[in-house]
matplotlib code that plots the C-alpha trace (Angstrom):
import matplotlib.pyplot as plt

x = [221.9, 219.5, 218.6, 219.1, 216.4, 218.0, 218.4, 214.8, 213.3, 215.5, 214.3, 210.7, 211.1, 212.9, 210.2, 207.3, 208.8, 210.7, 208.2, 206.0, 204.9, 202.1, 199.9, 201.0, 197.8, 199.3, 201.3, 204.6, 207.1, 206.2, 202.6, 199.9, 197.1, 194.7, 194.9, 193.2, 189.8, 190.0, 187.1, 186.5, 183.0, 181.5, 184.0, 183.3, 184.6, 188.4, 188.8, 191.9, 191.8, 190.1, 191.4, 188.6, 187.2, 190.3, 190.2, 192.9, 192.0, 193.6, 194.7, 196.5, 198.3, 199.2, 200.8, 203.1, 203.8, 204.5, 206.9, 208.7, 208.8, 210.4, 212.9, 214.0, 214.3, 216.4, 219.0, 218.6, 217.0, 213.7, 215.1, 214.9, 211.4, 212.4, 214.6, 213.6, 214.7, 213.9, 211.3, 209.6, 209.7, 211.0, 207.6, 205.8, 208.2, 207.7, 204.0, 204.1, 206.2, 203.9, 200.9, 202.5, 203.7, 200.2, 198.6, 200.9, 200.2, 196.5, 196.9, 199.0, 196.3, 193.8, 196.2, 196.3, 192.6, 193.2, 196.0, 194.0, 196.7, 196.2, 198.3, 198.8, 198.3, 201.9, 202.0, 198.7, 200.0, 203.2, 201.1, 199.0, 202.1, 203.7, 200.5, 200.2, 203.9, 203.7, 200.4, 201.8, 204.7, 202.4, 201.7, 198.1, 198.8, 200.2, 197.2, 194.9, 196.8, 197.1, 193.5, 194.4, 193.3, 194.8, 192.6, 194.1, 197.6, 196.6, 195.1, 198.1, 200.4, 198.2, 198.2, 202.0, 202.6, 200.2, 202.0, 205.3, 203.7, 202.3, 205.8, 207.3, 204.7, 205.2, 209.0, 209.1, 210.1, 213.2, 216.3, 218.5, 221.6, 223.9, 227.1, 230.5, 230.8, 227.5, 228.2, 232.0, 233.4, 236.9, 239.2, 241.2, 243.6, 242.7, 244.1, 241.6, 242.6, 239.3, 238.1, 235.1, 233.5, 230.9, 228.1, 226.1, 223.6, 226.4, 226.1, 229.4, 230.4, 233.2, 236.4, 237.4, 239.2, 242.6, 242.2, 241.0, 244.1, 246.2, 244.3, 245.1, 248.7, 248.8, 247.2, 249.7, 252.5, 251.2, 251.0, 254.6, 255.7, 254.1, 255.5, 259.0, 258.7, 257.2, 254.6, 251.1, 250.0, 252.9, 252.0, 248.4, 249.1, 250.5, 248.0, 244.7, 241.8, 239.2, 238.0, 239.6, 242.5, 241.4, 237.9, 235.8, 233.2, 230.6, 229.0, 226.8, 228.6, 230.7, 230.6, 231.0, 234.5, 235.7, 233.9, 235.1, 238.7, 238.3, 236.9, 239.4, 242.5, 244.3, 245.9, 248.5, 247.8, 247.6, 245.3, 246.1, 244.4, 240.7, 238.4, 235.2, 232.7, 234.3, 237.9, 240.9, 241.4, 244.3, 243.5, 245.5, 243.8, 244.4, 242.0, 240.0, 237.5, 237.0, 235.4, 233.8, 232.4, 231.3, 229.4, 227.7, 226.9, 225.1, 222.9, 222.2, 221.4, 218.9, 217.3, 217.0, 215.4, 212.9, 212.0, 211.5, 209.3, 207.3, 206.9, 205.8, 202.9, 202.1, 202.1, 199.7, 197.4, 197.1, 196.2, 192.7, 192.0, 189.8, 191.4, 189.8, 191.6, 190.2, 192.3, 190.7, 191.4, 194.9, 195.9, 194.7, 197.1, 200.3, 203.1, 202.6, 205.2, 204.9, 207.9, 205.8, 205.0, 208.1, 207.0, 209.3, 209.4, 206.3, 208.3, 211.0, 208.5, 206.9, 210.4, 211.0, 208.0, 207.1, 209.2, 211.7]
y = [79.2, 81.8, 81.5, 84.4, 85.3, 83.4, 80.3, 80.5, 80.7, 77.9, 75.9, 76.7, 75.7, 72.5, 71.6, 72.1, 70.1, 67.5, 65.8, 64.0, 60.6, 61.4, 63.4, 62.5, 61.7, 60.1, 57.1, 58.2, 55.4, 53.9, 55.2, 52.5, 53.7, 51.2, 53.0, 56.2, 57.1, 57.9, 59.6, 60.7, 62.2, 64.5, 67.3, 70.9, 72.4, 72.1, 70.7, 68.5, 67.1, 67.6, 67.0, 67.2, 70.8, 72.0, 71.9, 72.5, 73.7, 73.4, 77.0, 76.7, 73.7, 75.5, 78.4, 76.1, 73.8, 76.5, 78.4, 75.2, 74.2, 77.5, 77.3, 73.9, 75.2, 78.1, 75.6, 72.6, 73.8, 72.7, 69.3, 68.3, 67.1, 64.3, 62.7, 59.8, 58.6, 55.1, 54.8, 58.1, 61.2, 64.4, 66.0, 63.3, 63.6, 67.4, 67.0, 64.6, 66.9, 69.8, 67.8, 66.6, 70.1, 71.6, 68.7, 69.4, 73.1, 72.5, 70.0, 72.5, 75.1, 72.7, 72.2, 76.0, 75.9, 73.3, 75.3, 78.6, 80.2, 83.0, 85.6, 88.8, 92.2, 92.6, 89.1, 89.8, 93.0, 91.3, 88.6, 91.3, 93.2, 90.0, 89.0, 92.4, 92.3, 88.8, 89.4, 92.6, 90.6, 88.4, 89.2, 89.1, 85.9, 84.3, 85.4, 83.9, 80.6, 80.1, 81.3, 83.4, 86.6, 88.6, 86.7, 83.4, 84.6, 86.2, 82.9, 80.9, 83.2, 83.3, 79.5, 79.3, 81.8, 80.0, 76.7, 78.3, 79.7, 76.3, 74.7, 77.3, 76.6, 72.8, 73.0, 75.8, 73.5, 72.2, 73.5, 75.2, 75.2, 72.3, 71.8, 71.4, 67.9, 66.7, 68.1, 67.5, 66.5, 65.1, 65.1, 61.9, 60.2, 56.5, 53.3, 50.6, 47.0, 45.3, 42.0, 41.8, 43.0, 45.8, 45.9, 48.9, 48.6, 48.7, 45.0, 43.3, 39.8, 38.6, 37.2, 33.6, 33.2, 32.8, 36.0, 37.8, 36.7, 38.0, 41.4, 41.6, 40.9, 43.6, 46.1, 45.2, 45.7, 49.1, 50.1, 48.9, 51.2, 54.1, 53.2, 53.0, 56.6, 56.7, 59.5, 58.3, 59.7, 58.0, 54.6, 55.3, 55.7, 52.1, 50.3, 52.3, 50.7, 53.2, 55.9, 58.7, 59.0, 62.2, 62.3, 64.2, 62.3, 63.1, 60.9, 58.3, 58.4, 55.3, 51.8, 51.8, 50.5, 53.0, 55.9, 55.0, 55.0, 58.2, 60.2, 59.0, 60.0, 63.2, 65.4, 63.5, 60.3, 57.0, 54.2, 50.5, 48.1, 48.5, 45.6, 46.6, 44.9, 46.5, 45.6, 46.7, 50.4, 52.5, 56.0, 59.2, 62.2, 65.5, 67.6, 66.6, 69.4, 70.6, 73.9, 74.5, 71.0, 71.1, 74.3, 72.9, 69.7, 71.8, 73.2, 69.6, 68.3, 71.1, 70.6, 66.9, 67.4, 69.9, 67.5, 64.7, 67.0, 68.1, 64.6, 63.0, 65.4, 65.8, 62.1, 61.5, 64.2, 63.2, 59.6, 60.8, 62.8, 61.9, 62.5, 62.5, 62.7, 63.7, 61.3, 62.1, 65.8, 65.2, 63.2, 66.0, 68.6, 69.1, 71.5, 74.7, 74.5, 78.2, 80.5, 83.4, 81.8, 82.5, 83.3, 81.8, 84.1, 83.0, 81.6, 84.3, 87.2, 85.9, 85.6, 89.2, 90.4, 87.8, 88.0, 90.4]
z = [43.6, 42.4, 38.7, 36.3, 33.8, 30.9, 33.0, 34.2, 30.8, 29.5, 32.5, 31.7, 28.1, 29.0, 31.6, 29.2, 26.4, 28.4, 30.7, 28.3, 29.5, 32.0, 29.7, 26.2, 24.3, 21.1, 20.3, 21.8, 22.6, 26.0, 26.0, 26.0, 23.9, 25.4, 28.8, 27.7, 26.2, 22.5, 20.8, 17.3, 17.9, 20.5, 20.0, 19.2, 16.0, 15.7, 19.2, 19.2, 22.7, 26.1, 29.5, 32.0, 31.4, 29.5, 25.7, 23.1, 19.6, 16.2, 16.1, 19.4, 18.1, 14.9, 16.8, 18.7, 15.8, 13.2, 15.6, 16.3, 12.7, 11.7, 14.5, 13.2, 9.7, 10.7, 12.1, 9.9, 6.7, 5.2, 4.2, 7.9, 7.4, 5.0, 7.7, 9.9, 13.3, 14.4, 11.7, 12.8, 10.6, 12.2, 11.4, 13.4, 16.3, 16.4, 16.3, 19.2, 21.3, 20.6, 21.6, 24.8, 25.7, 25.2, 27.2, 30.1, 30.0, 30.0, 32.9, 34.9, 34.5, 36.0, 38.9, 39.4, 40.1, 42.8, 44.4, 44.2, 42.0, 39.6, 37.8, 39.7, 38.1, 37.0, 35.5, 33.7, 32.3, 31.1, 29.4, 27.7, 26.5, 25.2, 23.4, 21.7, 20.7, 19.2, 17.5, 15.9, 14.6, 12.5, 8.9, 7.7, 5.9, 9.1, 11.1, 8.4, 8.0, 11.8, 12.3, 15.3, 16.9, 19.7, 22.1, 20.9, 21.6, 24.9, 26.1, 25.1, 26.9, 30.0, 30.2, 29.5, 32.3, 34.6, 34.1, 35.0, 38.2, 39.1, 38.6, 40.9, 43.5, 43.3, 43.7, 46.3, 49.1, 47.3, 49.0, 46.4, 48.6, 47.9, 49.8, 48.2, 49.7, 48.3, 44.8, 44.8, 41.5, 41.3, 38.3, 37.7, 35.3, 34.8, 33.4, 32.6, 31.7, 30.6, 31.9, 29.6, 26.4, 26.6, 24.0, 22.7, 25.5, 28.2, 29.1, 29.8, 28.8, 31.1, 29.7, 30.5, 33.9, 32.2, 30.2, 33.4, 35.3, 32.5, 32.7, 36.4, 35.8, 33.2, 35.6, 38.3, 35.8, 34.9, 38.6, 39.1, 36.3, 38.0, 41.4, 39.7, 38.7, 35.3, 34.6, 35.0, 31.6, 29.9, 31.4, 30.5, 26.8, 26.9, 29.0, 29.2, 27.3, 28.4, 25.9, 27.9, 30.3, 32.1, 33.5, 36.0, 38.1, 40.6, 43.2, 41.6, 38.3, 38.7, 40.2, 44.0, 44.2, 41.6, 43.3, 46.8, 45.7, 43.6, 46.4, 49.0, 47.0, 47.8, 45.1, 43.1, 44.9, 43.0, 43.9, 43.9, 41.4, 41.7, 40.5, 38.8, 36.6, 33.6, 34.5, 36.6, 37.2, 38.5, 39.4, 40.0, 41.5, 39.7, 41.7, 44.8, 44.0, 40.5, 41.3, 37.9, 37.6, 41.2, 40.7, 37.6, 39.5, 42.2, 39.5, 38.2, 41.6, 42.3, 38.9, 39.5, 42.9, 41.4, 38.7, 41.2, 43.4, 40.4, 38.9, 42.1, 42.6, 38.9, 38.0, 40.9, 39.8, 36.1, 37.0, 38.0, 34.9, 32.0, 28.6, 25.2, 21.9, 18.5, 16.5, 13.2, 13.4, 14.8, 11.8, 9.5, 11.1, 9.2, 9.0, 6.9, 4.1, 2.9, 2.5, 3.6, 7.0, 9.0, 12.5, 15.1, 18.1, 20.1, 23.0, 23.0, 23.1, 26.3, 27.8, 27.0, 28.9, 31.5, 34.8, 33.4]

ax = plt.figure().add_subplot(projection="3d")
ax.plot(x, y, z, "-o")
ax.set_aspect("equal")
plt.show()
C-alpha cells in the first residue's frame, strides 16, 4: 500500500486544508470564540495571529489566499465570489480555510521542535530550489502586491515541508497493510420495501402497524416471485423503493442486519426478507469480493487510521497552546481583484521539488 508521489501530495494538501477545528482562529462553524484569547493590540506590524512563539504575517496569508483565489477562478470564473453558501460568501469561506490551514502548519512546526525533527540536507535543498522557482514565476507587480521576497517564499515552503514531515512522523506506526477480509466490499442487488418515511436528515418516521404489515406482505410477495424463477432485477423494477438496485457496500456501511446478510451470501445467492429500520430488504449477491472497490477501501481504511492517529495526538497538543488573533487586521484582508495578479502555482511548485 505504498503511496505514489501524486497520491502523497494530494494527501498532504488534503491534510493541511481538511483538519480545521482544533486550531481554527476565526468564527468557523462549531468553533466557540469565547474559548480563545482574542487581541487587537500588542501585535507587531502586519502580524495576523500568534500561536505560542509562532507568528503569521499578512504577506504569508496573501500568498496562500491569492493562489487559492486564482485556482478557484480558473475553475469557476470570477463570479464565484458573489455566491453564498449557508449565508456565508465564498470569499469568507476561502479566507477561513486559509487561516485554519496556516494555523495548523504553524502548530505542526511547533510540534517539530518537541519531536526534535528538522529538514535534512536534501529536503532543505529541495525547498530552496522550489522557492527560487516559484519566486521567479512572480511578476514584479505580484511581488509588490503580495509584499514578498525570496525569504518569504523560502520560509513558507520550509514550514509546509516541515508540517509534512511531522505528519509522517506522527502516523509512522499505522500499519498500511489491510487484509482482503477486513476491507472486503461486496456487490449486491437489492429490493427495499419501506416501513417508514426518511427525512432530509436521515431520520425515519415509522408507518402505522397496518401499513408496516402490508409492507412485509409485499416483500414476501417479491421474494416468492424470485423463488418462482423471475430474474431478480426484473422483480426489483416492480418492487424496489431504494434509490438504487445495484450497490457495493463495505463493513460499517449498513445497518447490522443488512450487513450480516450481505456478507454471508455467496455469489448469486438470494437472502430472505431482512428487517431493518428503513424497511424490508431482499438481497442478491453479485460478487462476494469486488476487487476494485476492496482495493479502494484498503486505501480509505489506512487513511482513516492515519487521520485518527494524527488527530489524537494533535488535538491533545493544541489544547495547551495560547492563541492570539488580530481581529482588526484580519477583517481588513481581502482578495486581490486584479487581472494582472494570476499566480496559482505555489502548492504545485513545492510538489515538483519536494520528495520527488
